[in-house]
Biotite code that builds the C-alpha atoms (Angstrom):
import biotite.structure as struc

atoms = struc.array([
    struc.Atom([-0.580, -17.761, 2.074], chain_id="A", res_id=1, res_name="ILE", atom_name="CA", element="C"),
    struc.Atom([-4.096, -16.897, 3.177], chain_id="A", res_id=2, res_name="SER", atom_name="CA", element="C"),
    struc.Atom([-2.923, -15.778, 6.624], chain_id="A", res_id=3, res_name="GLU", atom_name="CA", element="C"),
    struc.Atom([0.020, -13.882, 5.104], chain_id="A", res_id=4, res_name="ILE", atom_name="CA", element="C"),
    struc.Atom([-2.279, -11.942, 2.792], chain_id="A", res_id=5, res_name="MET", atom_name="CA", element="C"),
    struc.Atom([-4.713, -11.191, 5.587], chain_id="A", res_id=6, res_name="LYS", atom_name="CA", element="C"),
    struc.Atom([-1.967, -9.982, 7.915], chain_id="A", res_id=7, res_name="SER", atom_name="CA", element="C"),
    struc.Atom([-0.377, -7.923, 5.137], chain_id="A", res_id=8, res_name="THR", atom_name="CA", element="C"),
    struc.Atom([-3.706, -6.283, 4.369], chain_id="A", res_id=9, res_name="PHE", atom_name="CA", element="C"),
    struc.Atom([-4.383, -5.649, 8.068], chain_id="A", res_id=10, res_name="LYS", atom_name="CA", element="C"),
    struc.Atom([-0.943, -4.102, 8.474], chain_id="A", res_id=11, res_name="ILE", atom_name="CA", element="C"),
    struc.Atom([-1.389, -1.920, 5.390], chain_id="A", res_id=12, res_name="LEU", atom_name="CA", element="C"),
    struc.Atom([-4.784, -0.748, 6.559], chain_id="A", res_id=13, res_name="LEU", atom_name="CA", element="C"),
    struc.Atom([-3.673, -0.297, 10.155], chain_id="A", res_id=14, res_name="GLY", atom_name="CA", element="C"),
    struc.Atom([-0.544, 1.759, 9.469], chain_id="A", res_id=15, res_name="ILE", atom_name="CA", element="C"),
    struc.Atom([-0.800, 5.455, 10.165], chain_id="A", res_id=16, res_name="ALA", atom_name="CA", element="C"),
    struc.Atom([-4.581, 5.621, 10.428], chain_id="A", res_id=17, res_name="CYS", atom_name="CA", element="C"),
    struc.Atom([-5.911, 9.138, 10.240], chain_id="A", res_id=18, res_name="PHE", atom_name="CA", element="C"),
    struc.Atom([-8.823, 10.901, 8.620], chain_id="A", res_id=19, res_name="ALA", atom_name="CA", element="C"),
    struc.Atom([-8.466, 12.119, 5.051], chain_id="A", res_id=20, res_name="LEU", atom_name="CA", element="C"),
    struc.Atom([-11.849, 13.822, 5.000], chain_id="A", res_id=21, res_name="ILE", atom_name="CA", element="C"),
    struc.Atom([-11.631, 16.992, 3.019], chain_id="A", res_id=22, res_name="GLY", atom_name="CA", element="C"),
    struc.Atom([-8.300, 16.151, 1.398], chain_id="A", res_id=23, res_name="LEU", atom_name="CA", element="C"),
    struc.Atom([-8.201, 16.100, -2.385], chain_id="A", res_id=24, res_name="THR", atom_name="CA", element="C"),
    struc.Atom([-5.453, 15.708, -4.920], chain_id="A", res_id=25, res_name="SER", atom_name="CA", element="C"),
    struc.Atom([-5.212, 19.502, -5.096], chain_id="A", res_id=26, res_name="SER", atom_name="CA", element="C"),
    struc.Atom([-3.542, 19.385, -1.657], chain_id="A", res_id=27, res_name="CYS", atom_name="CA", element="C"),
    struc.Atom([-0.581, 17.488, -3.025], chain_id="A", res_id=28, res_name="SER", atom_name="CA", element="C"),
    struc.Atom([2.628, 18.946, -4.351], chain_id="A", res_id=29, res_name="LYS", atom_name="CA", element="C"),
    struc.Atom([2.763, 19.096, -8.148], chain_id="A", res_id=30, res_name="ASP", atom_name="CA", element="C"),
    struc.Atom([5.341, 16.350, -8.561], chain_id="A", res_id=31, res_name="SER", atom_name="CA", element="C"),
    struc.Atom([3.744, 14.630, -11.548], chain_id="A", res_id=32, res_name="GLY", atom_name="CA", element="C"),
    struc.Atom([3.346, 11.438, -9.503], chain_id="A", res_id=33, res_name="ILE", atom_name="CA", element="C"),
    struc.Atom([-0.442, 11.775, -9.597], chain_id="A", res_id=34, res_name="GLU", atom_name="CA", element="C"),
    struc.Atom([-0.468, 11.419, -13.375], chain_id="A", res_id=35, res_name="LYS", atom_name="CA", element="C"),
    struc.Atom([2.076, 8.580, -13.324], chain_id="A", res_id=36, res_name="LYS", atom_name="CA", element="C"),
    struc.Atom([0.015, 6.419, -10.984], chain_id="A", res_id=37, res_name="ILE", atom_name="CA", element="C"),
    struc.Atom([-3.319, 6.857, -12.771], chain_id="A", res_id=38, res_name="LEU", atom_name="CA", element="C"),
    struc.Atom([-4.633, 3.530, -14.036], chain_id="A", res_id=39, res_name="GLY", atom_name="CA", element="C"),
    struc.Atom([-4.896, -0.063, -12.867], chain_id="A", res_id=40, res_name="LYS", atom_name="CA", element="C"),
    struc.Atom([-2.084, -1.693, -10.869], chain_id="A", res_id=41, res_name="TRP", atom_name="CA", element="C"),
    struc.Atom([-1.582, -5.243, -9.597], chain_id="A", res_id=42, res_name="GLN", atom_name="CA", element="C"),
    struc.Atom([0.948, -6.447, -7.014], chain_id="A", res_id=43, res_name="SER", atom_name="CA", element="C"),
    struc.Atom([3.585, -8.852, -8.313], chain_id="A", res_id=44, res_name="THR", atom_name="CA", element="C"),
    struc.Atom([5.807, -9.363, -5.252], chain_id="A", res_id=45, res_name="SER", atom_name="CA", element="C"),
    struc.Atom([6.386, -8.298, -1.663], chain_id="A", res_id=46, res_name="VAL", atom_name="CA", element="C"),
    struc.Atom([9.757, -7.956, 0.064], chain_id="A", res_id=47, res_name="LEU", atom_name="CA", element="C"),
    struc.Atom([9.542, -8.384, 3.849], chain_id="A", res_id=48, res_name="TYR", atom_name="CA", element="C"),
    struc.Atom([12.401, -7.106, 6.024], chain_id="A", res_id=49, res_name="GLN", atom_name="CA", element="C"),
    struc.Atom([12.657, -7.169, 9.818], chain_id="A", res_id=50, res_name="GLU", atom_name="CA", element="C"),
    struc.Atom([15.212, -5.121, 11.737], chain_id="A", res_id=51, res_name="TYR", atom_name="CA", element="C"),
    struc.Atom([16.119, -5.383, 15.410], chain_id="A", res_id=52, res_name="GLU", atom_name="CA", element="C"),
    struc.Atom([18.126, -2.499, 16.892], chain_id="A", res_id=53, res_name="ASN", atom_name="CA", element="C"),
    struc.Atom([19.029, -1.376, 13.368], chain_id="A", res_id=54, res_name="GLY", atom_name="CA", element="C"),
    struc.Atom([20.291, -4.802, 12.248], chain_id="A", res_id=55, res_name="LYS", atom_name="CA", element="C"),
    struc.Atom([18.555, -6.798, 9.505], chain_id="A", res_id=56, res_name="LEU", atom_name="CA", element="C"),
    struc.Atom([17.439, -10.081, 11.130], chain_id="A", res_id=57, res_name="VAL", atom_name="CA", element="C"),
    struc.Atom([15.027, -11.465, 8.554], chain_id="A", res_id=58, res_name="SER", atom_name="CA", element="C"),
    struc.Atom([14.325, -10.981, 4.855], chain_id="A", res_id=59, res_name="GLU", atom_name="CA", element="C"),
    struc.Atom([11.918, -12.819, 2.590], chain_id="A", res_id=60, res_name="ASP", atom_name="CA", element="C"),
    struc.Atom([10.345, -12.219, -0.818], chain_id="A", res_id=61, res_name="THR", atom_name="CA", element="C"),
    struc.Atom([6.929, -13.514, -1.776], chain_id="A", res_id=62, res_name="GLU", atom_name="CA", element="C"),
    struc.Atom([5.659, -13.612, -5.348], chain_id="A", res_id=63, res_name="THR", atom_name="CA", element="C"),
    struc.Atom([1.973, -12.793, -5.790], chain_id="A", res_id=64, res_name="CYS", atom_name="CA", element="C"),
    struc.Atom([0.797, -15.979, -7.499], chain_id="A", res_id=65, res_name="ILE", atom_name="CA", element="C"),
    struc.Atom([-2.288, -17.193, -5.595], chain_id="A", res_id=66, res_name="ASP", atom_name="CA", element="C"),
    struc.Atom([-3.135, -13.729, -4.281], chain_id="A", res_id=67, res_name="TRP", atom_name="CA", element="C"),
    struc.Atom([-2.677, -10.074, -5.182], chain_id="A", res_id=68, res_name="TYR", atom_name="CA", element="C"),
    struc.Atom([-3.655, -6.563, -4.235], chain_id="A", res_id=69, res_name="MET", atom_name="CA", element="C"),
    struc.Atom([-4.781, -4.137, -6.885], chain_id="A", res_id=70, res_name="GLY", atom_name="CA", element="C"),
    struc.Atom([-5.534, -0.452, -7.216], chain_id="A", res_id=71, res_name="PHE", atom_name="CA", element="C"),
    struc.Atom([-7.426, 1.508, -9.838], chain_id="A", res_id=72, res_name="ASN", atom_name="CA", element="C"),
    struc.Atom([-6.278, 5.118, -9.417], chain_id="A", res_id=73, res_name="PHE", atom_name="CA", element="C"),
    struc.Atom([-8.750, 7.369, -11.198], chain_id="A", res_id=74, res_name="MET", atom_name="CA", element="C"),
    struc.Atom([-8.620, 11.136, -11.592], chain_id="A", res_id=75, res_name="SER", atom_name="CA", element="C"),
    struc.Atom([-9.852, 13.501, -8.908], chain_id="A", res_id=76, res_name="GLU", atom_name="CA", element="C"),
    struc.Atom([-8.566, 11.228, -6.118], chain_id="A", res_id=77, res_name="GLY", atom_name="CA", element="C"),
    struc.Atom([-11.105, 8.421, -6.568], chain_id="A", res_id=78, res_name="LYS", atom_name="CA", element="C"),
    struc.Atom([-10.741, 4.742, -7.425], chain_id="A", res_id=79, res_name="GLY", atom_name="CA", element="C"),
    struc.Atom([-11.070, 1.121, -6.375], chain_id="A", res_id=80, res_name="GLN", atom_name="CA", element="C"),
    struc.Atom([-9.034, -1.316, -4.329], chain_id="A", res_id=81, res_name="ILE", atom_name="CA", element="C"),
    struc.Atom([-9.190, -5.096, -4.762], chain_id="A", res_id=82, res_name="ILE", atom_name="CA", element="C"),
    struc.Atom([-7.821, -8.029, -2.793], chain_id="A", res_id=83, res_name="LEU", atom_name="CA", element="C"),
    struc.Atom([-7.823, -11.381, -4.566], chain_id="A", res_id=84, res_name="TYR", atom_name="CA", element="C"),
    struc.Atom([-6.940, -14.776, -3.145], chain_id="A", res_id=85, res_name="GLU", atom_name="CA", element="C"),
    struc.Atom([-7.556, -18.259, -4.520], chain_id="A", res_id=86, res_name="GLU", atom_name="CA", element="C"),
    struc.Atom([-10.717, -17.445, -6.457], chain_id="A", res_id=87, res_name="GLY", atom_name="CA", element="C"),
    struc.Atom([-12.224, -15.000, -3.972], chain_id="A", res_id=88, res_name="GLU", atom_name="CA", element="C"),
    struc.Atom([-11.987, -11.227, -4.090], chain_id="A", res_id=89, res_name="SER", atom_name="CA", element="C"),
    struc.Atom([-12.928, -8.228, -1.996], chain_id="A", res_id=90, res_name="MET", atom_name="CA", element="C"),
    struc.Atom([-13.416, -4.901, -3.757], chain_id="A", res_id=91, res_name="THR", atom_name="CA", element="C"),
    struc.Atom([-14.043, -1.457, -2.351], chain_id="A", res_id=92, res_name="GLY", atom_name="CA", element="C"),
    struc.Atom([-14.094, 2.194, -3.248], chain_id="A", res_id=93, res_name="GLN", atom_name="CA", element="C"),
    struc.Atom([-11.204, 4.437, -2.266], chain_id="A", res_id=94, res_name="MET", atom_name="CA", element="C"),
    struc.Atom([-10.127, 8.027, -2.217], chain_id="A", res_id=95, res_name="SER", atom_name="CA", element="C"),
    struc.Atom([-6.439, 8.883, -2.544], chain_id="A", res_id=96, res_name="TRP", atom_name="CA", element="C"),
    struc.Atom([-4.055, 11.810, -2.380], chain_id="A", res_id=97, res_name="VAL", atom_name="CA", element="C"),
    struc.Atom([-0.308, 12.177, -2.939], chain_id="A", res_id=98, res_name="VAL", atom_name="CA", element="C"),
    struc.Atom([1.625, 14.502, -0.638], chain_id="A", res_id=99, res_name="MET", atom_name="CA", element="C"),
    struc.Atom([5.339, 14.508, -1.371], chain_id="A", res_id=100, res_name="GLY", atom_name="CA", element="C"),
    struc.Atom([6.419, 10.853, -1.393], chain_id="A", res_id=101, res_name="ASP", atom_name="CA", element="C"),
    struc.Atom([3.366, 9.696, 0.610], chain_id="A", res_id=102, res_name="LYS", atom_name="CA", element="C"),
    struc.Atom([0.312, 8.052, -0.910], chain_id="A", res_id=103, res_name="LEU", atom_name="CA", element="C"),
    struc.Atom([-2.638, 8.285, 1.465], chain_id="A", res_id=104, res_name="MET", atom_name="CA", element="C"),
    struc.Atom([-5.593, 6.024, 0.778], chain_id="A", res_id=105, res_name="ILE", atom_name="CA", element="C"),
    struc.Atom([-8.981, 5.744, 2.455], chain_id="A", res_id=106, res_name="THR", atom_name="CA", element="C"),
    struc.Atom([-10.733, 2.542, 1.401], chain_id="A", res_id=107, res_name="ALA", atom_name="CA", element="C"),
    struc.Atom([-14.366, 1.606, 2.020], chain_id="A", res_id=108, res_name="SER", atom_name="CA", element="C"),
    struc.Atom([-15.473, -2.011, 1.811], chain_id="A", res_id=109, res_name="THR", atom_name="CA", element="C"),
    struc.Atom([-18.969, -2.906, 2.874], chain_id="A", res_id=110, res_name="LEU", atom_name="CA", element="C"),
    struc.Atom([-19.527, -0.775, 5.975], chain_id="A", res_id=111, res_name="GLU", atom_name="CA", element="C"),
    struc.Atom([-15.833, -0.585, 6.896], chain_id="A", res_id=112, res_name="LEU", atom_name="CA", element="C"),
    struc.Atom([-13.617, 2.406, 6.216], chain_id="A", res_id=113, res_name="SER", atom_name="CA", element="C"),
    struc.Atom([-9.849, 2.266, 6.759], chain_id="A", res_id=114, res_name="GLU", atom_name="CA", element="C"),
    struc.Atom([-6.967, 4.635, 6.015], chain_id="A", res_id=115, res_name="SER", atom_name="CA", element="C"),
    struc.Atom([-3.362, 3.824, 5.177], chain_id="A", res_id=116, res_name="MET", atom_name="CA", element="C"),
    struc.Atom([-0.257, 5.753, 4.241], chain_id="A", res_id=117, res_name="THR", atom_name="CA", element="C"),
    struc.Atom([2.283, 4.239, 1.854], chain_id="A", res_id=118, res_name="LEU", atom_name="CA", element="C"),
    struc.Atom([5.645, 5.629, 0.822], chain_id="A", res_id=119, res_name="THR", atom_name="CA", element="C"),
    struc.Atom([6.113, 5.910, -2.930], chain_id="A", res_id=120, res_name="ILE", atom_name="CA", element="C"),
    struc.Atom([9.580, 4.476, -3.501], chain_id="A", res_id=121, res_name="VAL", atom_name="CA", element="C"),
    struc.Atom([9.468, 4.536, -7.297], chain_id="A", res_id=122, res_name="GLU", atom_name="CA", element="C"),
    struc.Atom([7.128, 4.940, -10.258], chain_id="A", res_id=123, res_name="VAL", atom_name="CA", element="C"),
    struc.Atom([8.726, 4.160, -13.629], chain_id="A", res_id=124, res_name="LYS", atom_name="CA", element="C"),
    struc.Atom([6.706, 3.356, -16.720], chain_id="A", res_id=125, res_name="GLY", atom_name="CA", element="C"),
    struc.Atom([4.623, 0.289, -15.902], chain_id="A", res_id=126, res_name="ASP", atom_name="CA", element="C"),
    struc.Atom([6.298, -0.424, -12.542], chain_id="A", res_id=127, res_name="SER", atom_name="CA", element="C"),
    struc.Atom([5.574, 1.016, -9.104], chain_id="A", res_id=128, res_name="MET", atom_name="CA", element="C"),
    struc.Atom([7.074, 0.263, -5.689], chain_id="A", res_id=129, res_name="ILE", atom_name="CA", element="C"),
    struc.Atom([5.161, 1.161, -2.515], chain_id="A", res_id=130, res_name="LEU", atom_name="CA", element="C"),
    struc.Atom([6.454, 0.664, 1.014], chain_id="A", res_id=131, res_name="GLU", atom_name="CA", element="C"),
    struc.Atom([4.978, 0.370, 4.492], chain_id="A", res_id=132, res_name="VAL", atom_name="CA", element="C"),
    struc.Atom([7.245, 0.808, 7.521], chain_id="A", res_id=133, res_name="VAL", atom_name="CA", element="C"),
    struc.Atom([6.206, -0.096, 11.064], chain_id="A", res_id=134, res_name="ASP", atom_name="CA", element="C"),
    struc.Atom([8.597, 1.004, 13.820], chain_id="A", res_id=135, res_name="GLU", atom_name="CA", element="C"),
    struc.Atom([8.131, 0.177, 17.494], chain_id="A", res_id=136, res_name="TYR", atom_name="CA", element="C"),
    struc.Atom([9.982, -0.474, 20.742], chain_id="A", res_id=137, res_name="THR", atom_name="CA", element="C"),
    struc.Atom([9.382, -3.555, 22.869], chain_id="A", res_id=138, res_name="LEU", atom_name="CA", element="C"),
    struc.Atom([11.227, -4.451, 26.083], chain_id="A", res_id=139, res_name="TYR", atom_name="CA", element="C"),
    struc.Atom([13.920, -1.884, 25.339], chain_id="A", res_id=140, res_name="GLY", atom_name="CA", element="C"),
    struc.Atom([14.634, -3.107, 21.800], chain_id="A", res_id=141, res_name="LYS", atom_name="CA", element="C"),
    struc.Atom([13.760, -1.112, 18.686], chain_id="A", res_id=142, res_name="SER", atom_name="CA", element="C"),
    struc.Atom([12.130, -2.910, 15.796], chain_id="A", res_id=143, res_name="TYR", atom_name="CA", element="C"),
    struc.Atom([11.380, -1.937, 12.227], chain_id="A", res_id=144, res_name="LYS", atom_name="CA", element="C"),
    struc.Atom([9.276, -4.019, 9.848], chain_id="A", res_id=145, res_name="ASP", atom_name="CA", element="C"),
    struc.Atom([9.291, -3.071, 6.167], chain_id="A", res_id=146, res_name="ILE", atom_name="CA", element="C"),
    struc.Atom([6.954, -4.372, 3.478], chain_id="A", res_id=147, res_name="GLU", atom_name="CA", element="C"),
    struc.Atom([7.964, -3.252, -0.018], chain_id="A", res_id=148, res_name="ARG", atom_name="CA", element="C"),
    struc.Atom([5.314, -4.081, -2.636], chain_id="A", res_id=149, res_name="CYS", atom_name="CA", element="C"),
    struc.Atom([6.083, -4.101, -6.350], chain_id="A", res_id=150, res_name="THR", atom_name="CA", element="C"),
    struc.Atom([3.199, -3.452, -8.745], chain_id="A", res_id=151, res_name="PHE", atom_name="CA", element="C"),
    struc.Atom([2.819, -3.742, -12.512], chain_id="A", res_id=152, res_name="LYS", atom_name="CA", element="C"),
    struc.Atom([0.565, -1.411, -14.460], chain_id="A", res_id=153, res_name="LYS", atom_name="CA", element="C"),
    struc.Atom([-2.292, -3.133, -16.254], chain_id="A", res_id=154, res_name="LEU", atom_name="CA", element="C"),
    struc.Atom([-3.717, -0.055, -18.041], chain_id="A", res_id=155, res_name="GLN", atom_name="CA", element="C"),
])
């Protein structure tokens, strides 16, 4: 599970890297999502899907028991991100902005700063689903990897 969590985190942080400097929550469309996601969230499960040339070739669900990812979305586009695994955690500061159905996060841990873009699939009450999609072509075949993370609201 340790390697799975590390690769998931690397994928999340590596997807769609771009600078968010100067962006604030005032840039987002007034969809009400910003208010719905405020608070503390913890991952409960991840659905992994792999597609090859448009056909689903692999699907697996992992429950977040020995590890989890958490967010604390605070007002004005600030907050914290935490990764926890088997008694050890890594916490960092983050800035965030919602634009349409995209949640863009810039996280700083130690001296590292990474950006990621997640698609907001759903936010209902104390449940939120975020998705990362990685599409690429290799040796003439098209691939799409999807990670759909389900979160529960803690506060």
